[in-house]
C-alpha positions as CSV (number, residue, x, y, z in Angstrom):
1,M,-63.4,28.8,104.8
2,R,-65.1,28.6,108.2
3,V,-64.7,32.4,108.7
4,G,-66.2,33.0,105.2
5,I,-69.2,30.8,105.9
6,S,-69.8,32.6,109.3
7,Y,-69.8,35.9,107.5
8,W,-72.2,34.6,104.9
9,L,-74.6,33.2,107.5
10,S,-74.5,36.5,109.5
11,L,-75.3,38.5,106.3
12,A,-78.1,36.2,105.4
13,L,-79.6,36.3,108.9
14,G,-79.4,40.1,108.9
15,L,-81.3,40.1,105.6
16,A,-83.9,37.6,106.6
17,G,-84.6,39.2,110.0
18,L,-84.8,37.8,113.5
19,S,-88.2,36.2,112.9
20,T,-86.8,33.9,110.2
21,L,-87.6,30.3,110.8
22,H,-84.4,28.2,110.2
23,A,-84.6,24.8,108.5
24,Q,-82.3,23.1,111.0
25,E,-85.1,20.9,112.1
26,D,-85.6,19.9,108.5
27,L,-82.1,18.9,107.5
28,N,-80.8,17.9,110.9
29,G,-84.0,16.0,111.5
30,L,-83.5,14.1,108.3
31,Y,-80.1,13.1,109.4
32,A,-81.5,11.7,112.7
33,L,-84.0,9.7,110.6
34,A,-81.3,8.5,108.2
35,V,-79.1,7.3,111.1
36,S,-81.9,5.1,112.4
37,H,-83.4,4.1,109.1
38,N,-80.5,3.6,106.6
39,A,-79.7,-0.1,106.4
40,D,-76.2,0.4,105.1
41,Y,-75.2,2.7,108.0
42,R,-76.9,0.4,110.6
43,A,-75.0,-2.5,109.1
44,A,-71.7,-0.6,109.4
45,L,-72.5,0.1,113.0
46,A,-73.2,-3.6,113.7
47,N,-70.1,-4.7,111.9
48,T,-67.9,-2.2,113.8
49,E,-69.4,-3.4,117.1
50,A,-68.6,-7.0,116.1
51,E,-65.0,-6.1,115.1
52,R,-64.4,-4.4,118.4
53,E,-64.5,-7.8,120.0
54,E,-61.3,-8.7,118.3
55,L,-59.5,-6.6,120.9
56,T,-61.3,-8.4,123.7
57,K,-60.3,-11.7,122.2
58,A,-56.7,-10.7,121.8
59,R,-56.6,-9.4,125.4
60,A,-57.9,-12.8,126.6
61,L,-54.7,-14.5,125.5
62,F,-52.9,-12.8,128.4
63,F,-55.2,-14.2,131.1
64,P,-54.8,-17.7,132.7
65,K,-56.6,-20.6,131.2
66,V,-58.5,-22.5,133.8
67,Q,-59.9,-26.0,133.2
68,L,-61.8,-28.4,135.3
69,G,-62.2,-32.1,134.3
70,L,-64.5,-34.6,136.1
71,T,-64.9,-38.3,135.5
72,K,-67.0,-40.7,137.6
73,G,-68.3,-44.1,136.6
74,R,-67.9,-47.9,136.9
75,G,-65.5,-50.3,135.4
76,N,-65.4,-54.1,134.8
77,T,-62.2,-55.9,134.1
78,D,-61.5,-59.6,133.3
79,R,-58.0,-60.2,134.6
80,T,-55.7,-63.2,133.9
81,T,-52.8,-63.7,136.3
82,Q,-50.0,-66.3,135.7
83,T,-49.1,-68.2,138.9
84,T,-47.1,-71.4,139.7
85,L,-50.4,-73.2,139.4
86,G,-51.1,-71.8,136.0
87,A,-53.3,-69.0,134.7
88,V,-55.9,-67.6,137.2
89,N,-58.9,-65.7,135.8
90,S,-60.7,-63.1,137.9
91,E,-63.4,-60.5,137.2
92,L,-63.2,-57.2,138.9
93,D,-66.1,-54.8,139.2
94,Y,-65.2,-51.4,140.6
95,S,-66.0,-47.7,140.7
96,L,-63.7,-45.1,139.2
97,E,-63.5,-41.4,139.5
98,S,-61.0,-38.6,138.7
99,Y,-61.0,-34.8,139.2
100,N,-58.5,-32.5,137.5
101,F,-58.2,-28.8,138.0
102,S,-55.5,-26.9,136.0
103,V,-54.4,-23.3,135.7
104,K,-52.1,-22.3,132.9
105,Q,-50.7,-18.7,133.0
106,P,-48.7,-17.5,129.9
107,L,-45.5,-15.8,130.9
108,F,-43.9,-15.2,127.6
109,N,-45.4,-15.7,124.1
110,R,-44.3,-13.3,121.4
111,E,-47.1,-14.4,119.1
112,T,-49.7,-13.2,121.7
113,L,-48.0,-9.8,122.0
114,A,-48.1,-9.4,118.2
115,I,-51.8,-10.5,118.0
116,Y,-52.8,-8.0,120.7
117,S,-50.9,-5.1,119.0
118,G,-52.4,-6.1,115.6
119,A,-55.9,-6.2,117.1
120,K,-55.5,-2.7,118.5
121,S,-54.6,-1.4,115.0
122,Y,-57.3,-3.4,113.4
123,V,-60.0,-2.1,115.6
124,S,-58.7,1.5,115.2
125,A,-59.0,1.0,111.4
126,Q,-62.6,-0.2,111.8
127,E,-63.4,2.8,114.0
128,A,-62.0,5.1,111.3
129,L,-64.0,3.4,108.6
130,L,-67.2,3.8,110.7
131,E,-66.4,7.5,111.0
132,Q,-66.1,7.6,107.2
133,E,-69.4,5.9,106.9
134,N,-71.0,8.6,109.0
135,A,-69.4,11.2,106.8
136,K,-70.7,9.4,103.7
137,L,-74.2,9.4,105.1
138,I,-74.0,13.1,105.7
139,L,-72.6,13.7,102.2
140,K,-75.3,11.5,100.6
141,L,-78.1,13.3,102.6
142,V,-76.9,16.8,101.7
143,S,-76.5,15.7,98.0
144,I,-80.0,14.3,97.8
145,Y,-81.4,17.2,99.8
146,L,-79.9,19.8,97.4
147,E,-80.9,17.8,94.4
148,T,-84.5,17.6,95.7
149,L,-84.7,21.3,96.4
150,Y,-83.2,22.1,93.0
151,A,-85.8,19.9,91.4
152,Q,-88.5,21.8,93.3
153,D,-87.1,25.1,92.1
154,R,-86.9,23.7,88.6
155,V,-90.6,22.8,88.8
156,N,-91.5,26.3,90.0
157,V,-89.5,27.9,87.2
158,Q,-91.1,25.7,84.6
159,Q,-94.5,26.6,86.0
160,R,-93.7,30.3,85.7
161,K,-92.5,29.6,82.2
162,L,-95.6,27.7,81.4
163,E,-97.8,30.6,82.6
164,A,-95.7,33.2,80.6
165,V,-95.9,31.2,77.4
166,G,-99.6,30.7,77.9
167,Q,-100.0,34.4,78.3
168,Q,-98.0,35.0,75.1
169,L,-100.3,32.5,73.3
170,R,-103.4,34.3,74.4
171,Q,-101.9,37.6,73.3
172,A,-101.0,36.2,69.9
173,E,-104.5,34.8,69.5
174,Q,-106.0,38.2,70.4
175,R,-103.7,40.0,67.9
176,Y,-104.6,37.6,65.2
177,S,-108.4,38.0,65.9
178,R,-107.9,41.8,65.6
179,G,-106.0,41.4,62.3
180,S,-102.7,42.6,63.7
181,G,-101.1,39.2,64.2
182,T,-100.3,36.2,62.0
183,V,-101.0,32.5,62.0
184,V,-97.3,31.8,62.2
185,E,-97.1,33.9,65.4
186,V,-100.0,31.9,67.0
187,S,-98.5,28.5,65.9
188,E,-95.1,29.5,67.3
189,A,-96.6,30.4,70.6
190,Q,-98.6,27.1,70.7
191,S,-95.5,25.2,69.9
192,N,-93.6,26.9,72.7
193,L,-96.5,26.1,75.1
194,D,-96.4,22.4,74.1
195,V,-92.6,22.3,74.7
196,A,-93.1,24.1,78.1
197,K,-95.7,21.4,79.1
198,V,-93.2,18.6,78.3
199,E,-90.5,20.3,80.3
200,Q,-92.9,20.8,83.2
201,I,-93.7,17.1,83.1
202,Q,-90.0,16.2,83.0
203,A,-89.2,18.5,85.9
204,S,-92.1,17.1,88.0
205,N,-90.9,13.5,87.3
206,D,-87.3,14.4,88.3
207,W,-88.6,16.0,91.5
208,L,-90.6,12.8,92.3
209,S,-87.5,10.7,91.7
210,N,-85.4,12.8,94.0
211,Q,-88.1,12.8,96.7
212,Q,-88.2,9.0,96.5
213,S,-84.4,8.8,96.9
214,L,-84.7,11.0,100.0
215,Q,-87.4,8.7,101.3
216,I,-85.3,5.6,100.7
217,L,-82.4,7.2,102.7
218,T,-84.4,8.6,105.6
219,G,-87.8,6.9,105.6
220,S,-89.5,10.2,105.6
221,T,-92.5,10.6,103.3
222,H,-92.9,14.3,103.8
223,A,-92.1,16.7,101.0
224,L,-89.3,19.2,101.8
225,S,-90.5,22.6,102.9
226,A,-87.1,24.5,102.8
227,E,-85.7,27.0,100.5
228,L,-82.5,29.1,100.2
229,M,-82.5,32.3,102.1
230,L,-83.3,35.0,99.6
231,D,-83.1,38.8,99.5
232,T,-85.6,39.7,96.8
233,S,-85.6,43.4,97.6
234,N,-83.4,44.1,94.5
235,G,-85.4,41.9,92.2
236,L,-82.4,39.6,91.6
237,G,-83.5,36.6,93.6
238,M,-80.6,35.0,95.5
239,S,-78.0,37.6,94.7
240,G,-78.5,39.2,98.1
241,L,-76.6,36.3,99.8
242,S,-73.3,37.6,98.5
243,L,-71.6,34.3,98.3
244,S,-68.5,35.8,96.6
245,R,-67.6,37.1,100.1
246,L,-66.4,33.6,100.8
247,S,-63.3,34.0,98.7
248,P,-61.2,36.3,101.0
249,A,-61.8,33.9,103.9
250,M,-61.0,30.7,102.2
251,Q,-58.1,28.7,103.5
252,S,-55.3,27.8,101.0
253,L,-55.2,24.6,99.1
254,D,-52.1,23.5,101.2
255,H,-54.2,23.9,104.3
256,W,-56.9,21.5,103.0
257,L,-54.3,19.0,101.8
258,A,-52.6,19.0,105.2
259,L,-55.9,18.6,106.9
260,A,-56.7,15.6,104.7
261,R,-53.4,14.0,105.5
262,Q,-53.9,14.4,109.2
263,Q,-57.6,13.7,109.6
264,H,-59.1,11.7,106.7
265,P,-60.6,8.5,108.2
266,E,-59.8,6.4,105.1
267,L,-56.2,7.4,105.2
268,A,-56.1,6.7,109.0
269,A,-57.6,3.3,108.3
270,A,-55.1,2.6,105.6
271,Y,-52.3,3.5,108.0
272,Q,-53.7,1.2,110.6
273,N,-53.9,-1.6,108.0
274,V,-50.2,-1.2,107.4
275,E,-49.6,-1.5,111.2
276,V,-51.8,-4.7,111.2
277,A,-49.6,-6.1,108.4
278,K,-46.4,-5.3,110.4
279,K,-47.8,-7.0,113.5
280,D,-48.7,-10.0,111.3
281,I,-45.1,-10.3,110.4
282,E,-44.1,-10.3,114.1
283,K,-46.8,-12.9,114.7
284,K,-45.4,-15.2,112.1
285,Q,-41.8,-14.6,113.2
286,A,-42.9,-15.7,116.7
287,G,-42.9,-19.3,115.3
288,H,-39.1,-19.2,115.9
289,Y,-39.4,-18.2,119.5
290,P,-40.0,-20.3,122.6
291,T,-43.1,-20.0,124.9
292,L,-43.0,-20.1,128.6
293,D,-46.1,-20.8,130.8
294,L,-46.7,-21.3,134.5
295,V,-48.8,-24.4,135.0
296,G,-50.5,-25.5,138.2
297,V,-52.5,-28.8,138.5
298,R,-54.6,-30.3,141.2
299,S,-55.7,-33.8,140.5
300,Y,-57.5,-36.7,142.3
301,S,-58.0,-40.1,140.9
302,Q,-59.2,-43.5,142.0
303,N,-59.1,-46.7,139.9
304,D,-58.8,-44.6,136.8
305,S,-57.0,-47.3,134.9
306,N,-56.3,-51.0,135.1
307,N,-52.8,-50.2,136.3
308,T,-54.1,-48.2,139.3
309,L,-56.9,-50.6,140.5
310,G,-57.1,-50.4,144.3
311,S,-55.0,-47.2,144.3
312,R,-55.9,-43.6,145.0
313,F,-53.8,-40.5,144.0
314,D,-54.1,-37.0,145.3
315,T,-51.6,-34.8,143.5
316,T,-50.7,-31.1,143.4
317,T,-48.1,-29.8,140.9
318,I,-46.7,-26.4,140.0
319,A,-44.2,-26.1,137.2
320,L,-42.7,-23.9,134.5
321,Q,-43.4,-25.2,131.0
322,M,-41.2,-24.2,128.1
323,N,-41.8,-25.2,124.5
324,V,-38.9,-24.5,122.1
325,P,-39.6,-24.9,118.3
326,L,-36.7,-26.5,116.5
327,F,-37.8,-27.3,112.9
328,A,-41.0,-27.0,111.0
329,G,-39.9,-27.7,107.5
330,G,-39.7,-24.0,106.4
331,Y,-43.4,-23.4,107.3
332,V,-42.5,-20.4,109.6
333,N,-40.3,-18.8,107.0
334,A,-42.9,-19.1,104.3
335,N,-45.5,-17.5,106.6
336,V,-43.1,-14.6,107.2
337,R,-42.4,-14.0,103.5
338,Q,-46.2,-14.1,102.8
339,S,-46.9,-11.5,105.5
340,A,-44.1,-9.3,104.2
341,S,-45.7,-9.3,100.7
342,R,-49.0,-8.4,102.3
343,L,-47.3,-5.5,104.1
344,T,-46.0,-4.2,100.7
345,A,-49.5,-4.4,99.3
346,S,-51.0,-2.5,102.3
347,E,-48.3,0.2,101.9
348,E,-49.2,0.6,98.2
349,S,-52.9,0.7,99.0
350,M,-52.2,3.5,101.4
351,T,-50.2,5.4,98.8
352,A,-53.1,5.0,96.3
353,K,-55.6,6.2,98.8
354,S,-53.5,9.2,99.7
355,R,-53.2,10.2,96.0
356,E,-57.0,9.7,95.5
357,I,-57.8,11.9,98.5
358,E,-55.3,14.6,97.3
359,F,-56.9,14.6,93.9
360,N,-60.4,15.0,95.3
361,V,-59.3,17.9,97.6
362,R,-57.8,19.7,94.7
363,K,-60.8,19.1,92.5
364,Y,-63.4,20.4,94.9
365,Y,-61.2,23.3,96.0
366,Q,-60.8,24.4,92.4
367,S,-64.5,23.8,91.7
368,L,-65.5,25.9,94.7
369,Q,-63.5,28.8,93.5
370,A,-65.0,28.4,90.0
371,Q,-68.5,28.2,91.3
372,Q,-68.1,31.6,93.1
373,Q,-67.0,33.2,89.8
374,S,-70.0,31.5,88.0
375,I,-72.4,32.9,90.6
376,S,-71.2,36.4,89.9
377,A,-71.6,35.9,86.2
378,Y,-75.0,34.4,86.5
379,Q,-76.2,37.2,88.8
380,Q,-75.2,39.7,86.1
381,A,-76.8,37.5,83.4
382,V,-80.1,37.4,85.4
383,Q,-80.1,41.1,85.7
384,S,-79.3,41.7,82.0
385,A,-82.0,39.1,81.0
386,S,-84.5,40.8,83.2
387,V,-83.8,44.2,81.7
388,A,-83.8,42.7,78.2
389,L,-87.2,41.0,78.8
390,D,-88.7,44.2,80.1
391,G,-87.5,46.1,77.0
392,T,-88.7,43.4,74.6
393,Q,-92.1,43.2,76.1
394,K,-92.5,47.0,75.8
395,G,-91.3,46.8,72.2
396,F,-93.8,44.0,71.5
397,L,-96.7,46.1,72.8
398,A,-95.5,49.0,70.7
399,G,-95.2,46.8,67.6
400,F,-91.4,46.9,67.3
401,K,-90.8,43.4,68.6
402,T,-92.2,40.0,67.6
403,N,-93.8,37.4,69.8
404,H,-90.9,35.1,69.0
405,E,-88.4,37.7,70.4
406,V,-90.5,38.0,73.6
407,L,-90.6,34.2,74.1
408,D,-86.8,34.1,73.5
409,A,-86.2,36.8,76.1
410,Q,-88.4,35.0,78.6
411,Q,-86.6,31.7,77.9
412,K,-83.2,33.4,78.5
413,L,-84.4,34.8,81.8
414,F,-85.8,31.5,83.1
415,T,-82.7,29.7,82.0
416,N,-80.3,32.2,83.7
417,Q,-82.4,32.1,86.9
418,L,-82.3,28.3,86.9
419,S,-78.6,28.3,86.2
420,L,-78.0,30.8,89.1
421,T,-80.1,28.5,91.4
422,K,-78.0,25.5,90.3
423,A,-74.8,27.4,90.8
424,Y,-75.7,28.2,94.5
425,Y,-76.6,24.5,95.1
426,S,-73.4,23.5,93.4
427,L,-71.4,25.9,95.6
428,I,-72.9,24.3,98.7
429,S,-72.3,20.8,97.3
430,D,-68.7,21.6,96.5
431,W,-68.1,23.0,100.0
432,V,-69.5,19.9,101.6
433,N,-67.5,17.7,99.2
434,L,-64.3,19.6,100.1
435,Q,-65.1,19.0,103.8
436,F,-65.6,15.3,103.0
437,S,-62.5,15.0,100.9
438,S,-60.5,16.6,103.7
439,G,-61.9,14.2,106.3
440,V,-63.6,16.8,108.4
441,L,-67.2,16.5,107.3
442,S,-69.3,16.3,110.5
443,L,-72.5,17.3,112.1
444,E,-71.1,20.8,112.5
445,A,-70.8,21.1,108.7
446,L,-74.4,19.7,108.4
447,N,-75.6,22.3,110.8
448,R,-73.9,25.1,108.7
449,V,-75.6,23.9,105.6
450,S,-78.9,23.7,107.4
451,Q,-78.6,27.3,108.4
452,L,-78.5,28.4,104.8
453,F,-82.2,27.4,104.4
454,V,-85.5,28.6,105.8
455,L,-88.8,26.8,106.0
456,K,-91.4,27.9,103.6
457,K,-94.3,29.6,105.3
């Protein structure tokens, strides 16, 4: 596929000449605007940045926990002491203070290991989904871009149709005024003109709607100034691009399927979600395992309780602390079974995603091949319609053809030209969708699409 596109671009460049102004600034510039303007993509960026902190949080569990506790104040105690002379009451007023500095370094905690491994897989999944969001942004931009350009071409075709029908009406009126035409002929031409006006209005409205969609995506209020590279020297419009030459260079369907399995971001994210589920099982199983910590404490206290009045303690301790779970009422086992079910769900979701991706790859691969065949047919149809219109117009001037036949020939030519234009845009769209479905849609593909267009002078 890439070789075929390169050939196509080289051919188009040769036809357009070295002075051709490429539309890279147009489409690539719109992408830069979309990245900074599109709220959905900016939200995805922010969410991914937030999710990256899960790995930092998990890594923190391996570091020592250091705490400092300080207490300073005064105390008042009414004390009663039993003596041989009876109960003796006394009131004590004293200051109290205590300082505690502790360091706890985990040595073994299976739950912590599982949490960290799960966090790595989770962050990897989020990174893959962000890559997919970027690909979606490119796909959406190209789609709206092509739809807007097609709407512009449709407006132009409808304008030419309007002018042609208007000319036919004037000719019918002139023939009627000379006595060689009929009222029916004039009425028919007027009816076609009215229909052409309605179609022009609809085409203009569609163009405005697509332009607004592009503005919402990119924030740009400027109308597009790009058009497909054309070779009009043979009078067949876009036929000079020779898109059928893509076929010999296309990779096989198996190639695209293998590419999708290896590189599709959503499939990678689904795989990482399975890994997260596996690590969650390990995390829950850790409830059966002991934990081991190294604990160091440095403490100082003075009069910190009624039992230590008049006493001062300055203590340093270093110890190994082990906690061994013995029984939790089946809580740990229930957690493990719950996580195992979630693992099964994640695996099934990955299978479903794999099937969906494979379906889309097949669909756009087949559509791409069909579009190339359609282009060849439409090229011939445009040529035939052009010849037919020329013959019909000559027959009309000679009196052998009716105005209705001329209008019908014009309609067929305009329809075939518009269908050919749409087929080219559909071919580009299918190629981009095939890249997207295979998980390889990137700025390189966007640049390739951009090079298919030139800026209008």
